[in-house]
C-alpha positions in Angstrom: 0.0 0.0 0.0 1.4 3.3 -1.0 1.0 6.3 1.2 1.3 9.7 -0.3 2.5 12.5 2.0 1.2 15.9 1.1 3.8 18.6 1.1 3.5 21.1 4.0 2.3 24.5 3.1 5.0 27.0 3.8 3.7 29.9 5.8 4.4 33.2 4.2 6.6 35.4 6.3 5.4 38.7 7.4 1.7 37.8 7.5 1.4 37.9 11.3 0.2 41.3 12.7 2.4 43.3 15.0 2.1 42.7 18.7 -0.5 45.1 20.2 0.7 47.5 22.8 -1.8 48.3 25.6 -1.4 51.2 28.0 -1.6 50.1 31.7 -5.1 50.4 33.2 -5.6 53.3 35.6 -7.2 52.8 39.0 -10.6 54.0 38.0 -10.6 51.8 34.8 -9.8 48.6 36.8 -12.9 49.1 38.9 -15.1 49.9 35.9 -15.0 53.6 36.7 -16.3 53.2 40.3 -14.6 55.3 42.9 -13.0 53.4 45.7 -13.0 54.7 49.3 -11.1 54.2 52.6 -12.0 55.7 56.0 -9.7 56.0 58.9 -11.1 56.8 62.4 -9.5 59.6 64.4 -9.1 59.0 68.1 -10.0 62.0 70.3 -6.4 62.4 71.6 -5.1 62.6 68.0 -7.2 65.6 66.9 -4.7 68.3 67.8 -1.7 66.5 66.3 -3.7 65.9 63.1 -4.7 69.6 62.9 -1.0 70.7 63.3 0.3 68.1 60.8 -2.5 68.2 58.3 -0.6 69.9 55.4 2.3 67.4 55.9 -0.2 64.6 55.5 -2.3 66.2 52.8 0.6 67.2 50.4 2.1 63.7 49.7 -1.3 62.0 49.6 -2.9 64.5 47.2 0.0 65.6 45.1 2.3 62.5 44.9 -0.1 59.6 45.3 -3.0 61.3 43.5 -5.6 60.4 46.1 -8.3 62.8 47.4 -8.3 63.2 51.1 -10.5 65.1 53.5 -11.4 65.2 57.2 -15.1 64.4 58.0 -15.7 66.3 61.2 -19.2 64.9 61.7 -18.1 61.2 61.4 -14.7 61.9 63.0 -12.9 60.1 60.2 -10.3 60.9 57.5 -11.8 59.9 54.2 -9.7 58.9 51.1 -10.9 58.1 47.6 -9.3 57.4 44.2 -9.3 59.9 41.3 -9.4 59.6 37.5 -5.6 60.3 37.4 -4.6 57.9 40.2 -1.7 55.9 38.7 -1.9 52.7 40.8 -4.8 51.1 42.5 -2.6 50.2 45.5 -2.0 53.9 46.3 -5.3 54.1 48.1 -4.4 51.3 50.6 -0.9 52.8 51.0 -2.4 56.2 51.9 -4.8 54.6 54.3 -2.0 52.7 56.1 0.0 56.0 56.2 -2.9 57.9 57.9 -3.6 54.9 60.2 0.1 54.8 61.3 -0.1 58.5 62.2 -3.2 57.9 64.3 -1.4 55.2 66.2 1.2 57.8 67.3 4.0 57.6 64.7 5.6 60.8 63.5 4.7 61.9 59.9 8.4 61.6 58.9 8.4 57.9 60.0 4.9 57.0 58.7 5.6 58.5 55.3 7.9 55.6 54.6 4.8 53.5 54.1 4.1 55.5 50.9 7.6 55.0 49.5 8.5 51.5 50.4 6.4 48.3 49.8 8.0 46.0 52.4 7.0 48.1 55.4 4.0 47.6 57.6 2.8 48.1 61.2 2.3 45.4 63.8 0.5 45.9 67.1 0.2 43.9 70.2 -0.6 44.3 73.9 1.4 43.6 77.0 -1.3 41.2 78.2 -0.8 39.1 75.0 2.7 38.3 76.3 2.1 38.1 80.1 -0.9 39.0 82.3 0.3 41.8 84.5 -1.7 44.1 86.9 -1.1 47.1 89.1 2.6 47.9 89.8 3.8 44.9 87.9 2.3 46.4 84.7 3.7 49.8 85.5 7.2 48.4 86.0 6.9 46.5 82.7 6.0 49.7 80.8 9.0 51.4 82.5 11.3 48.6 81.4 10.1 49.0 77.8 10.8 52.7 77.7 13.9 52.9 80.0 15.1 56.1 81.6 14.3 58.9 79.3 13.3 56.5 76.6 16.8 55.1 76.4 15.8 51.4 76.0 13.2 52.1 73.4 15.6 54.2 71.3 18.3 51.5 71.6 15.9 48.9 70.2 14.8 51.2 67.4 18.3 52.1 66.3 19.5 48.5 66.4 16.5 47.0 64.5 15.9 50.0 62.2 12.2 50.2 63.4 10.0 52.8 65.0 8.2 51.9 68.2 5.2 53.6 69.9 4.2 52.6 73.4 0.7 53.8 74.1 -0.2 52.6 77.6 -0.5 48.8 77.3 -0.4 48.8 73.5 2.8 48.6 71.5 3.0 49.4 67.8 6.1 48.6 65.7 6.8 50.1 62.2 9.3 48.3 60.0 10.1 45.4 57.7 9.0 41.9 58.6 12.4 40.6 59.8 13.2 43.8 61.8 9.8 43.8 63.5 10.4 40.2 64.6 13.7 41.1 66.2 12.3 44.2 67.9 9.2 42.3 69.1 11.4 39.5 70.6 13.4 42.2 72.5 10.3 43.9 73.8 8.7 40.5 74.9 11.9 39.7 76.9 11.6 43.0 78.7 7.9 42.4 79.5 8.8 38.9 80.9 11.3 40.5 83.3 14.7 40.3 81.6 17.1 43.1 82.6 17.9 45.7 79.9 21.6 44.7 79.8 20.8 41.1 78.9 18.4 42.3 76.2 21.0 44.6 74.7 23.7 41.9 74.5 21.2 39.5 72.8 20.1 42.3 70.4 23.7 42.9 69.4 24.2 39.3 68.6 21.1 39.1 66.5 21.7 42.3 64.6 25.3 41.2 63.8 24.0 37.9 62.5 21.5 39.8 60.3 24.2 42.2 59.0 26.3 39.1 58.0 23.4 37.5 56.2 22.5 40.6 54.1 
């Protein structure tokens, strides 16, 4: 039995159309033109600092991130929404995190890093999450965390490249994932009763190890 093989048709060169080039979608186009909102509550004790630092918060959010921002006095919330010229849909969440960090007690200079760097975030925990303390024991634990004139807190911040806010029994840490872990371990040791000197020496060992790794 004879089998005939049909010759393959040669594709003519240059018949394929050129690759289309699409402009990246804008924030309002990704959501079918719908405006996206975020609202951040303002605690009563942060009203005065917010009023003083309003232009420092407003300028980078409105001009650089292209997000509309206003203070709703009736609802006691800072409201943010996307605009037609917002370049990236993630800008809205970054701005909300920035404003929230300020409400937790961070300085504008520190919190603004959340707008510029993607790997930063804020972690919060309470002293009772580590150990249940009451009365004078709780007061002494808070004193150990801060140190004389804030010496201990500043030492942990400088060694771990983080920023720490101690608000009564709540602790907020701003930094990268790895640095937050190191700072949190040091703060937990102080809460559990370790002397500052021992925490310092352990902190030096950990930061030296991290410096070698990176």
